[in-house]
C-alpha positions in Angstrom: -120.5 -124.8 11.5 -120.6 -121.8 9.1 -119.8 -119.3 11.7 -117.0 -121.4 12.9 -115.1 -121.4 9.5 -116.1 -117.8 9.1 -114.3 -116.9 12.3 -111.6 -119.2 11.6 -111.0 -117.4 8.3 -111.2 -114.1 9.9 -108.6 -115.3 12.5 -106.0 -116.3 10.0 -106.4 -113.1 8.2 -105.6 -111.0 11.6 -102.7 -113.4 12.3 -100.7 -112.2 9.5 -100.8 -108.7 11.2 -99.3 -110.1 14.5 -96.7 -107.8 16.2 -95.2 -109.0 18.9 -94.7 -106.8 22.0 -91.1 -106.0 21.1 -91.7 -104.9 17.8 -94.3 -102.5 18.9 -91.6 -100.9 21.5 -89.4 -100.7 19.0 -91.6 -98.7 16.7 -92.8 -96.6 19.6 -89.2 -95.8 20.7 -88.0 -94.9 17.4 -91.1 -92.5 16.8 -90.4 -91.0 20.2 -86.7 -90.5 19.5 -86.8 -89.3 16.5 -89.3 -86.5 17.5 -87.0 -85.7 20.4 -84.0 -85.7 18.3 -85.9 -83.3 15.6 -86.8 -81.1 18.7 -83.1 -81.0 20.0 -81.7 -80.0 16.7 -84.3 -77.0 16.1 -83.3 -76.2 19.8 -79.6 -76.4 19.2 -79.7 -74.3 15.9 -82.5 -72.1 16.6 -80.4 -69.0 17.0 -78.2 -69.8 14.0 -81.1 -70.3 11.8 -82.9 -67.1 12.9 -80.0 -65.2 12.6 -79.3 -66.3 9.1 -83.2 -65.5 8.2 -82.8 -62.0 9.9 -79.4 -61.4 8.3 -77.5 -60.6 11.3 -74.1 -62.6 12.5 -75.9 -64.3 15.4 -73.2 -64.1 17.7 -75.0 -61.8 20.0 -78.1 -63.7 20.2 -76.3 -67.0 20.9 -74.5 -65.3 24.0 -77.6 -64.0 25.6 -79.8 -66.8 25.1 -77.6 -69.6 25.4 -76.8 -69.3 28.9 -73.1 -70.5 28.7 
């Protein structure tokens, strides 16, 4: 009987932390989207940031590495 009451109280404590599959998927999707978005921004503006820190205009580097 004591074991049953301990398991019940333990299960109630865990039930307060329940996340349904949609919530878990949303959290994972948000993390992945944030990481990919940050990577894209760094990739997109890498030449400008590098040129600014190097003290050049950056136009020459952007035309060579951009590929367009």
